[in-house]
Phi, psi and omega in degrees: 000132175241127185224150172233132170238128186225127177254119186285130171236159188253344188288135177275345184245327180261149183275080183257005174258137177253140180226129175235139180220133175247123175238100184067252179253002186258119178254129174237149183212131183204184180235156181214165172276185177279354178287130186288338174295321177291316180297321180297321178295321181290318184284330181076192183252186182092158184255128182274149174290328181206140176235134176236129179241146176271079181182157183301127173248106188226150172288324182222114184287351178269002176301153179288199182310137184271138181294320181298324177289323179297314182303316184271011175253007185240158174057219181295329177301322183300320182278341190247330182202049183288134175274164170279147178280122184271358180270349183283152179294154179091238186295326180297310179294325177297321179295319178298316180297320178293322177297318179298312181296316180297316180297318180295319180292313185283343175300331179288346179252017189228136177291172175229010183289160181296147177263178180305317177229153181296157173213157181288112180272129173266317175264110183299134175080007180226139176271067181233125188230168179258122174266155173224086188306320181299315180286324177305313179284321186301318182289351179264350183268135185291157177300321182295323178292321178296324180293341178258007182295129179285171172289124186246140176291160180305132178087358183261350186294321182303313181293326175297315178300315180300315180296323178297320179292326175293313184294326181270001178061027181286335178300329178299317179294319180297311181302318178296316184293327184264019170082018181246013184294339180273008178240080185300335180294332180291313178300317180299319180293321179296313184288335183271341187291137180238004182269127186302308183292320179293322177301315180299320178295323179294322177294321175300318180296320176297323177300314180298319181299318181300322180288323179301317183268000176079025177236090187204170170231139175227136183232129178157214175207172186292330182284314185263000179084183187227143164271128176262132192226179184294165174308137186298332180298340182264353183294142174289156184301319182299323181289321175299315181297318181293322177298318178300317179300315182289330176295325179288333179275334184235090189289347180268359181288140175247141175240119175261130177229114176051043175094355181246135182262131180243126173278176184296334181270354180272148175278132177281149181291000000 
């Protein structure tokens, strides 16, 4: 299995982009600037089976407000793993533009062959998907841990979520579910990493692995794209309940689970 996980950063001078790559049994993880010459050196060559980026993957970056962002900005999701709105002027639009450029560049390093199970493709002919690390981790954290969450400064929630998953040993279940359980070095590397950008890239890589083996969840619609998330079997009860609430409020939302698409009127497994 060859996978790429990429966390978008904007700095041209500081290494604020995280890159993780799995080639067979070899996992590499590093940081890069926004310059593509630097990113190319970090990513290396070869074609990945699946690439997941932490950034908007859209057919048209001028589309209005995204449904996937709306769903995770409401209810319990809002307090626990809210995304930034990418349709707003300034940083939001800049994020969309960066997502478009990153997707176009990494598409050249990504296959387009069919996977074990279908998944909602935004970029035709390419196995390139959108990860959302905060929500990926958030739906795995228990309600009781969230109730004990301290007041966190801006930008600190992701590392708190990551640490909770390490402490509760939930990464072991994720690695097993996404087909990497026979590579103990990967779990060890995930649990030992303390670098913010590299951690985000590793979560993106886990996102990509789940889609390759057909054990994943995706939430959104064809126009606004999808957030790809952990296998639904691993979601905490509070997250399942909140998703049900948001599906009733947003009838056009689609939930893909392990290759099957569920509309708002369908019962989730």
